[in-house]
N, C-alpha and C positions, 0 to 999 in steps of 0.2 A: 696188472703189474706182476702179480706172482707168477704169470704164465712164461714170462722173461727173465725173472730174477727172484732167486729164493734167499731170504734172510735166515739167520742162525736162530733167531727166536722172534716171537711176537709179544709185546707188552701191551696189555689192555688195562687202562687205568679208568676205575668207576667211583662216583658216579659220574653218567648214567650208567646203569648196569646194561644196558643194551651192547655197550662196547665189549662186556665180557662175552655176549652171545655170539658176536661178529668172530672176536678171536677164537671163540671155540669152532666154529664152523669153518673159519680159514685153517686152523690147525688140523681138523680132521679132513679136510680135502686135500691139504698139500704136505701133509705130513711134517708139521713144523711145529717144535716145541712153544707152548705159550705160557705167559706168566699173568696172573691176576694180580693187579695193583688195586687194593680197596682203601682208598682214602676214608671212606665210611663203609661200615660192615653192611650186609645185604639185608638178610632176614632178621638178623640179630643187631640190627641197627636201633639205637636207642629211641630214634624217632619214626620206626616202623609203624604204621597206622592201620595195617590191613589185619582182618581176622578171618576166622571161618574157612570156606572154601579157596578163597585167594591165598591165605597164608599156606594152607596145605599144599597147593598147587607150586607156589613160589619156593617153599622148601624143597621140593622135588626138583624143580627146575635149578636150584642154587647146587643142591648136591651133586646132580649130574654134570654141571658145568665146572664147577671148582674141583671135583674129583679128577678131572682130565688135565688139570693145570699140570705143568712141570714145576712150580713154585708158586707161592703165596706172598704178597708184601701187604703191609699195613703200616699205621703211623705211630703204635704205642706197644708196650709190653702187654697190658691188659687186653687189648684187642688182638695182639698176636696169640695168647693164651686161649681166647675163643676159638681162634681158626685152628690151633694145634690140637685141640680137644674133638674137633669135628673131622679133621682131614688128615691124612697120614701124607704131608706134603711137607717139603721145607718151607718154614714162614721166616720171612726176613722182615726188618723194620727200616722205613726210609722215612724221614721226617718231612713235614712242609719246611718251608724256608723263606728267606727274603732276599732281594735282589738289590746289591750296593747302589747300581745304576739307576734304581728307580727314584732316589731321594734327590732332591734339588740341591745342587752343590752349594748354592749362594744362600741358603737358608741357615741363619744362625741357630745355633744349638741352645737357645736359651730365650727368654722373653725380658725385654727391658723394664726397668723400674724396680720398686719393691713389692709389687703384687704378685702374689703365687697365682700361677695360670696353670689350671688342669684342663686336659682335653681328652674328649671320647669321640671316636669316629666309627660309626656304623649303625647297625639295627640293634634295638634292645628288644629282646623276646621276652614279651610278658609271661609270667608264670614259669620261665626257665632261667631267668637272670633277675637279678633283684638289685636295683640302684636305691631303694628305700633306706638302706643303713647310711649310705653316704649323706643322702639328704637329711635324714634325722639328725646325723652328727653336726652339720652345718647349721640347723636350726638351732642346736644347743651351743653353738660356740660364739665366743666374741670375734674379735679381728674381722669383721664383715668388710672393711674397707681394704683388707690385706688379701682377698682371696677370690678369685673368680674360677667359674667352672663353665666350659663351652662344650655343647654337646651338637654334633653334626651327623645327621642320617636320616633314615626313613623310619617310617611306625615309631616315633617317639611320642604319641599322644599319652600314653601312660606316663611318660616322665613329665610331660607337661602338667598333667592333672597334680602329680606328687609334688611339683615346684610351687603350684599354687596352694596345696594342701599345707605344705610346710612354711608357707610364706618367706620363700626364699628367692624371690623373683629378680632382687637387686644383686645377687651374686651368682644366680646359675641361668645362662642362655641356652634355650633349645632352638637349633637352627635347622634349616633345610639341608639336604645333601649337597656337599660340593665335590667337584670333580677330583679324582683319584690323585693327580698330582698336586693339587692344592690341599688334599686331606695330608699328604705325606709331609708337606710344608708344615702344616699346622701342627702335625705331631713334632717334628723337629724343634720347632719353635716353643713347644709347650715346656713347662717346668716339671710337670709330672703328667703321666699317661694313665688315664682311667681304663680298666679291665674289668668286665664283669664275667664271672665264671659261672659255669652251668651250675643249677641246684639239684639236678636228678642224679641220685647214686649211680644209676646205669651209665652215666656219663664221664666216670671216672677216668677212662682211657682215651678222652677225647682232648686233642689239643685245638684251640680255635686258631684258625689262620691269623686273627688280629694278633695274637701273642707274638707270632714271628714278624709281623710288620712292625710291631712296637719294638721290638729288639733292634731290628734294622735302623729305626728311627733313633736309637741311642739314648733315650731318655728314660728316668727311672719309673716304674710302673707301679700304682696302687690297685691291688686285684681285689675286688669286693666279692666273696662267697667263700664255700667250703675250702678248706685247705688239704682234703684227703683224694686229691686227683693229680695227674701227672702234669698239668698247666702249672698249678702252684708248686708241685715239687721243683719243676724246672726254675720258676721264678725265685725261690728260696735257695736252691743248689748253685745258682749261677749268680746270685746277688743282684738280681735284676730290679728288686723292689720289695715291697711289704705285701703280705695276704691277711685280710681281716675280714670278719662278719660282724662283730661287735661295733656299735656305733661310738661306744666310748673308746675302743682302742683305735678307731679311725680318727676321732678327735684328737687323740694324743698324739698321734702321728702327724696329723696335719699341722698341729701348733708347732711341732719341731721344724717342720719344713718352712712355715712361715717365718719363725725366727731366724732360721738359717738364711733364708732369701732376703731377709731385712738386714742383716749383720753382712752378709757377704755380697749381697747383690746378684747371687746366682746359685742354683742348685746343680752340683756337678752331674756331668753326663756318665752313662754307665761305663764300667771298665772297659778298656780296649779289647780285652779276651773274652767279653761277655757273649758275644755271638759267634765264638770259635766253633767251627763245625756245621754251623747253622744256615749258613748262606745257601741259596739254591744251587750255586754252581757245586759246593762240597757235597750237597746231598746228592746231586745228579751222578757226581763221581762214585758215590757209594752205590747208587743205583746201577751204575755200570759194571761195579764189581760183582755185585749180586748177580747181574744177568750172566755175566762171564762164567761164574762158578756153575749156574744151571746149566749153560751150554756145555761145558766140559763135563758135567755129568752125564748128559745126555748122549755125548759122543761115543760111538762104538770103540771098543779096546782091541788091540790087536793080541 
C-alpha cells in the first residue's frame, strides 16, 4: 500500500508491542513519522513478568524503537511521567473511553422493586483485586432481603469460595460470562455497579477499561480498593460514586443506598455531565489533534 500512497503519520497502538516494531520498520523504510500509543507500558508495565537476559534484551529493543518515534501517547499522567523520564519525545495523554451506541437503548436505567441490586461484569484477578471487603460487610449487615449482588464473568472461582466462606449465598450470585451486549444491559439495569481497583502500588497510573464502560452505563459506582490511584481520583472528582476499602465504610454506604431505594424506589443515575469528554468519539478527536501537532512539527519550514 505504501508503494502507492504515503500517509502523513503512522500511529501504532500497543499491546501487542509487535505493532510498534512494524511501525518502526515502516517509518524507517518509507521516511514517515510514527507515533507510539502505549495503552500499557512496555518493560515498565506493572505486569511485566520477565527477568534476566529477556528483560535486558527487551529494554534495549524498547529504547531503540521508542527513541525513533515522533511522539508517544499513553493513558495517564503517572504513565506519561515514566515515558518523559526515559525519552526526549513529546508525550500526550489519550484516555480510554466508551461508545454511547454500544448500550441497549431499551434498557431501563434502574431495577424494579425495593431490592438494591449491585452488578459486576468481568474477570476478578485474585491477588490483584480484592472483593473480600464487600463480602465481609455483607456478612455483618442486616437487610439481607433488601440486597442482591450479581457477578458475571470468567475466573470467579475465588469469589465463589469467599461467598461460601462468608455464608452469603442467599444474596450473592456468581454467574458464568454473558455476551457483551447483555453485560451492558445488566449494567444499565443495576442500581449500583461494583468496580474492583488494583491493589498493587505500581498500578496507580492504570485506568481499568471497565471504569469507562461503567461510566457509559450511567449508574453509580462502588469501587473497592485503595484510593491513591487515577481511577479512584476520576470516580471522586466526577461524582461517579464512592471508593472504600474498609468493610465498615462499605456497610455504612450500602445501608444509605438501601434506605434510598426503599424510600424513593430508585437510585438516581449519574449526572448528565459525568462522562463529558470520555466518549471514544471525544477521545479520538483529541488523538487527532495530537497527531496533527506531531505532523506539523515534522513538516519542513521555509
